[in-house]
N, C-alpha and C positions, 0 to 999 in steps of 0.2 A: 605231532606227525608232522613230514617232511612235505612241503609243497612241490617238492619234483618227481617227473615221472620217470621212472628208472628204466634203462632201456640197457638190458643183455645182450650180449654177443661175443662170441671168439672167432678168430681168425681159424683155428686147427675145424672148427666143425664146417666149412667149406671145404674140406679135407676128402670129408666123407665120400666114397665112390660107390656109385650103383651100377654100372656099366659092365660090359662084357669083359673090362681088363679087371673087375671085381673078383671076378672068378678064374681067370687065367695068366694074368700077370702079375708080376712081384712089386705092386704097390704097396707103398706104408711106410713108417718111421719119416723120413723126412724128405722124402719124393712127392710133390704135389699132383695128384692124378692128372694128365694132360687130358685138353679139350677134347672132346668128341668119345670118351668113355663113359658116359654116363647113364646113357638112356634118355629115360621121361626127367627124371629127379635130378637136374644139374642143382649146382651151389649156384648158378647166374643171377637166378632171380634173387635169391635172399642177399648176395654180396651187392647186385645193383641197387636194390632196398636200401643198403647199409649205406652206400655211395652218394645215394641220392639224399639221405638225410644228415650226409656231411656237407652235401654240396649248395645244401640250402641253406645251412646254417641252423637247422632245426635241431641237431645235438647240441647248439649251444643252450636251449632249453631243456635240457634230459641231464639225468646225469648216466653217463655211459661208463659199463664195464663189465666185466666177465666174472666169472663164479669157479667155484669149484669143483670138482667131480664129484656127482653119486655116487655115495660108499656102499659098500656088500651089503651093510644093513640097511641103508635106503631101500634098495635093490628087494632085499626079502620079504620086505613088507606087503609087496607086490607079486613078484618072480618066485618060483619053487627054484630051489639049489639048485636041482639038475639043469633046469632052463639057463642059469647064468652061468653053471659051470662048462657046459656045452657050447655056449655063445663065445665064453673066453677061450676056449680052446681052441674052435673053428678061426676065429680071427688071429690068436697066436700063427696057427700052421699056415696062414696066407689068405684067408675068407672062403667066404662060399657062401651058401642059402640054406636057412634052416627052414623058413615057411613059402608061404606065396606071396611070390613078389618081391621078396626083401633081400636081394644079395647086399654082399659087402666084401672089404678088402683087407688087406692087413690091418691090423690097429681099430678095427672098426668096432670093437668092444670098449676100448677107450675114448673112441669118439661118439659113442653113445652115451657115456656116461658122463661125458662133458655135458651132451645135448640136456641131459637129463637134470643135472646140478643147475645149469641156466633157470631151468623151469622150477627147481627148488628154490633157486634164490629169489625168482619173481615172488612167489607164493608167502615166501617167508617174509621178506622186505615189507609186502602189504599188511602182513597178518600182524607186524611188529609195528608198525607207524614209522619203519623209517623211510617207506617211500608213499608217494599220495597214491600212486597206482605205478603197473609196469607192464614191460614188453618184454618177455622173450624170444628171443630171435633164434629159435631150436631148429638143428639140424643134425641128424635125421628127426623127422616127425616121431609122433607118438600115438596117434588116437586110435590107429588100428592093431595095432600091437596088442595081442592076448596076454592072458598070463603066463602061458606057457609055450608059446611062438609066434614069430614075428608074422608081419603082413604087411602089404603096400607099403613099402619105402619104410615102416615103423619099425624098429629094433627093441625098445625099450619103451612102457606106458609112462612118458614124461610125467602129462597131469596126473594121473592115480600117485606115480612116486612122490610129486611134492605134494599133494594132499595130504599123503599119511605121513611124510615126514611132517608136516606142520600139526598133524593132530597128534604125533608122538611127542613133539617137543614144546607144545605149547598149548597143549589141549583144543585143539582148534573144535568148535560145533559142526552145524550143519554148514556145507559147503556146496553150491549149485554150479556147475558146469554147464554151460551153454558153445556149442560146437556149429558152427557155422560153416565150415569145411563144406563142399559141394558133394562129398562122399560122407556116408554114415559113420559115426565115429562108434565103429560096431566094437572096438576093444575097448573103450572106456566104458561104453554099456555093459560089456559084459562082466568086467570086474566089479561094478559096481552094482550088479542087477539085483541082487538080495539083501541089499543094505539100504536103510533108511535115512542114514547120515548122509548123502551124496545125491542130491537132483542131478539126470542128468537129460538134458536135450539135446536133440541132433533135426537142426534143419539141414535137409540134403535132397540132391535132385534125385527123384523116384528111380529106384531099380537100377541106379547107377553102378555104384560099389560099395559091397561086394556085391557082384553080379544078383540082378533080379532082386534084391530086399528092397523093402519099404519101410518095414516097421511100423506100420499105423496102429497094429493092436497090440505092441509090445510093451507091457506099462509095469514090469518089475515083477518079482516074486517074492515069497515070504515077508520078511520085514521092508523091502524093495517095492513092496506091492504098491503102487501110484508113485514112486519116487524114479520112472522112466517115463520119458515123452519123446516119441518121432514125429515130424513134421516133414513129410516126404511131399515135394514140389515137383509136379512136371515142368520138364525141358524147356528152357525157355519162358520161365518164368517172370523174370526181371525186377527191377526197381521196387516199383511199387507191391509187387507181390510180397517180397521180403520184409520191405516195412508194415505192411499188414499181418503178417505173420508175426513179426516182433510185438506188435499193439495187441493184436486179439489173442495170441496163446502164449507167446512166452513169457512177456512181462507179466500178465495175470498168474501164470503158474509161478514166477519168482515172488509174485507180491503173496500168493497163498501159503510157498513154502518159509519165507521168511528167511534167506542163509545169511550167514556171518560172513560170506565170502562168496565172490563171483568170479569164476575163472572163466575165462572165454577159448575156447579151442579157435585158433583164428586161422582155417585154410583163406588162402584168397583166390582159388580156383573157381568161384562161382561168377568172376569177371566174362567177360565177354569175348574175352581173346584167348580163352583157357584149351589146350588143346585136348583135354580128358574130360572135358563134361561141355554140357550146353544151355549154360544159365547165361544172362544179360545184364549181369551188374555191371555199373562203373566205378571210379574211384568215387565219387560221390557218395555210392550206397554206402559205401563202407564208413564215411565220416559220418553220414546220418546213423547207420546202424550203432557205431561207437557213442555218440552225441547220446543215443535213446540209453545205451548200456551204462555210460557214466551216471547219467539222472536217477537213474534206478537203483543202481550201485549207492549215491548217495541218501536216496530215497531209505533202502533196507537195510546197510549194512557199513554206515559211516565211510561210503567212497572205497571202499577194498575191494578192488578189481585188479585182476591179474589176467594178463593175454598172452597165449602161449602158441608161437607159428606154428601151424601145420602143414598144408599143402600149397599149391600155387607153382605151375609150369610154364606160365607166359612170361618169360624173360623180358620182355618189351612192356609189359602192364602192370604186372605184379608191385614194382617199385612205387607206383602212382597210386596205386589201393591200399597199400601198407602206409605209404605217406601221409593220407588224408587219415587215416586211420589213428597213426602215431601222434599226426597234430591235433586230433579231437582228445586224444588223452590228456595229451599236454596243454588244451586250451589255447592254442597258438596258429596264426595262420603265417605260412611264410608266402614268399612270391611265387613258387612253383606253379606252374598252367598244366592242366593234364592236356597234351595235345590231341588227346582221341576222343574229349568230350563232345564234340560236334558232330562226331561220328556215333559215338555209342548211346551218347544221350537220348537221341530221337529214336532208335531202334528198339522199341519196347514192344510190348502186347497191344493190341488194339481192346477196344471198352470189352467186346465181346469176349475175347480171351480172358482180361481182367474180372469179370464177372462170373466166369468158371473157376478162376484161379480162387477168387474170394469165397466162393462157395465151397469149395473144398478146405478151407482154413475154417471157415463155420463148422463144419461137420469135424472137424479135427478138435475146435476147442470144445463145443458140444460131447464129444467122446472121451473127453479129457474133464468133462466137468465142470469148465470152467466159466 
């Protein structure tokens, strides 16, 4: 097995446009969308994360490269041909919107297959031992995308596509997906809901997105009964609550399931500066959460851990959260100092609120039989 952490990125993914001009102006081909044309999901948070990785010298400890586009065969394992064909038709015609909050410009189909391709390579490299672990800086994201329609800035189901590609190519066995994006991973859940070969776990802000959804009692069905677990947390939960959720619910669930691979759906939007949610994490939260996941992957599945980027909308703070996460994957520390730690670090729930949060976690643990 390689000792390197694989970091996958491609400049073209930053050209994906989700704003008003995606619907009404001719963007695509060789024209990068202008600033101000995106809405909430801008490329800046991801590009600034990449730039911080380079500026800090962290990239010298990584294998950095791109990947091939996902093929039609890859997509068809998850998405029906009718959806793929309609997505391609609208994309070729100038762009549009096929689902809830998921507009795209001309060429959006090709950019989405490139993003899915980064996820495929992140999983494949870890499964085959070509990388110790991996991080795919995907854009557009994937965890809200259903089999037959996009949603919430997600156009293709990147992680399910990557998992089933590895199953088809390598006979991969059981996989666990841990989604700590602040919004519920409803697309990933729906795709695997009746399958027992993929455990899906989502830690998310309760009733945030999809609007009103909690998921506390959704456990899967058929062969997938018991292979789905939701951990809805109150707004403002903070650092200690997230670590408690990992220690008391997520890691015991992984130990019980015994996966052959762990995939993290890594939204960075539970940070305290994010405009689309109200959690209170900081950059060291992501370091500590990742260190826990690296350790449990070492214990359960030979270190096989792939991280796929999902949401995160604070252009100023996502880079610091992602940087500590990647440092934890690579097992190195750079000289980067988070300038907001003195502010965000102390802004945590008091003891009374923590006791309430911890009790909720114990109820979730008991409900899951852990």
